[in-house]
C-alpha positions as CSV (number, residue, x, y, z in Angstrom):
1,M,96.5,133.6,83.7
2,N,95.6,130.0,84.5
3,I,98.3,127.4,84.1
4,A,97.1,123.9,84.3
5,E,99.3,120.8,84.2
6,R,97.7,117.4,83.6
7,E,98.7,114.7,86.0
8,N,99.4,111.2,84.6
9,P,96.5,108.9,85.5
10,F,98.8,106.0,86.1
11,V,100.9,105.9,89.3
12,I,103.1,102.9,88.6
13,E,104.7,101.4,85.5
14,A,105.5,97.7,85.2
15,K,108.3,96.1,83.2
16,T,109.6,92.5,82.8
17,C,113.2,91.9,83.6
18,G,115.5,88.9,84.2
19,C,116.9,86.2,82.0
20,K,114.9,84.2,79.6
21,D,114.3,81.3,81.9
22,K,113.1,83.3,84.9
23,R,111.2,86.6,84.4
24,N,110.4,89.0,87.1
25,I,108.2,92.1,87.2
26,A,109.8,95.4,88.1
27,Y,107.8,98.5,89.1
28,S,108.7,102.2,89.0
29,F,106.7,105.1,90.2
30,I,105.7,107.6,87.6
31,E,106.1,111.1,88.9
32,S,102.9,112.5,90.3
33,F,101.9,115.3,92.6
34,H,100.4,113.1,95.3
35,S,102.9,110.3,95.3
36,L,103.7,110.7,99.0
37,C,100.2,110.0,100.2
38,I,99.5,106.6,98.7
39,D,98.6,103.7,101.0
40,R,99.2,100.0,100.6
41,R,95.9,99.3,99.0
42,E,96.3,102.0,96.4
43,I,99.8,100.7,95.6
44,I,98.7,97.1,95.1
45,L,95.8,98.3,93.0
46,A,98.2,100.4,90.9
47,Q,100.5,97.4,90.5
48,I,97.6,95.3,89.3
49,Q,96.6,97.9,86.8
50,A,100.2,98.3,85.6
51,C,100.5,94.5,85.1
52,E,97.2,94.4,83.2
53,R,98.5,97.2,80.9
54,L,101.7,95.2,80.5
55,L,99.8,92.1,79.2
56,K,99.1,94.0,76.0
57,Y,102.8,94.1,75.2
58,V,103.9,90.6,76.2
59,K,106.0,88.9,73.6
60,D,106.5,85.3,74.7
61,E,105.1,82.6,76.9
62,T,107.6,83.1,79.8
63,E,106.7,86.8,80.1
64,L,103.0,86.0,79.9
65,A,103.3,83.4,82.7
66,A,105.3,85.8,84.8
67,V,102.8,88.6,84.4
68,E,99.8,86.4,85.1
69,K,101.5,84.9,88.2
70,E,102.3,88.4,89.4
71,I,98.6,89.5,88.9
72,A,97.4,86.5,90.8
73,S,99.8,87.2,93.7
74,L,98.8,90.8,93.9
75,K,95.1,90.0,93.9
76,L,95.7,87.5,96.7
77,S,97.6,90.1,98.8
78,Q,94.9,92.7,98.1
79,D,92.3,90.2,99.5
80,L,94.5,89.6,102.5
81,I,94.9,93.3,103.2
82,S,91.2,93.9,103.0
83,Y,90.5,91.8,106.1
């Protein structure tokens, strides 16, 4: 008997939080089998992917600005880690 369990392809989930004037992005790890062996580059890449998925569900301009700012910041830190 073979029992197979599918693993979620996404490692991190992003949500907006904070008051209306100042929005922040909060991340949470989705349970996965290999969550203990993720390095910094993979975490930043997963955060970028989570923010890009979050862009589909943005409701107003303050949330959009916060998510776009977070993506830009993550891409900059990804470039700095690469060196």
